N, C-alpha and C positions, 0 to 999 in steps of 0.2 A: 584531478580530469575526468571529463565527460565521457569520452568513450572505453575508460579502464573497465575491466568485466565486473558484475556484483556478484556479491553471494551472500545468499542469507542462510545462517547457522544458528539454529533454532531459533530467538528471538533479535538476532546481532544482525545487523547491514555491514556487509564489508567490501570495502573497493582499496588497492592499493594497500592491501593488508592492515587497512585501516577501518576500527568501525567508525562509520559515517552516522548509524544511527541504531532504531530497534523499530521491528513491527510486531506486533501482535495480532491474534487471530482470535475472532467467537463469534458466538451467536448471541443477537440480540431480540429482545420483543420487543414489539411497538403495535398499540393497539389489534393485541390477538396476533400477530401475525411473526412469523420467526425470519430475521435476514442474518446473513452471515456479513460480518464486519474483521475489515482489517485497517487498523491505526497504523502510522506510522510519525514518528517523533526524531527530532535530531536526539545527538547525545545528553544534551542539557535537561531532554524532556518537552522540549520544545514542539506541541502537535503540529503537524506539516501537511497531514490531509488523512481523511475517512475515505474507506471503499466498503462503498453496499451492494451485495448481491443481493436481489430480494428474489432470485429462485435458488434455494439450497443445492439442487444438482447442476446447474450450470454457472459458467464462467464469464458471465458479463456482470460488468461491474461500473458502477457508477463513482468516480472519486469528487470529492468535495476539499478543493484546497484552504486554508484558513488564513494564507498571506493575503488573497484579493477574493476571497468568495467563488473562483472559479469551478466549474461543475465540470467534467467530460465522462466520456463514455471508453472501457474498451473491453475488448472480449480476448481472454488467456486461456493459455494450453492447460489442461489438467494436468496438476501437481507443480505446477509453475508459478501459479496466482500470487502470492508474495513479491516474488522477483521479477514478474514483469510487471507488476504494479509500482514497485521503487524505480526499476528501469524507466519507469515512463516518466516519474517525477526527477530522475534525474536529468533524463532529456530537456526537460521544459522549467530547470533550472529551479526546483521547489527544494531539492535536497543537495 
């Protein structure tokens, strides 16, 4: 169900009481710059998308989808970054 509530518990993405994927957040360094990165994977480990935030204190994310190489941006509410990125991927049929 695309409209069912989504919960992110630790690294597990839960929808309809089932694990539908995982999310992992980390800091990465590229050319001496530090970025915040969130990766979203299906339960089999397939990479669905990477979300990158260039401003460590901000909540503007650029999402790169591996399925079709599409990129789009979203702004999230502090404390809900992972959940809002996952919700966006579900709404757009990536997860």
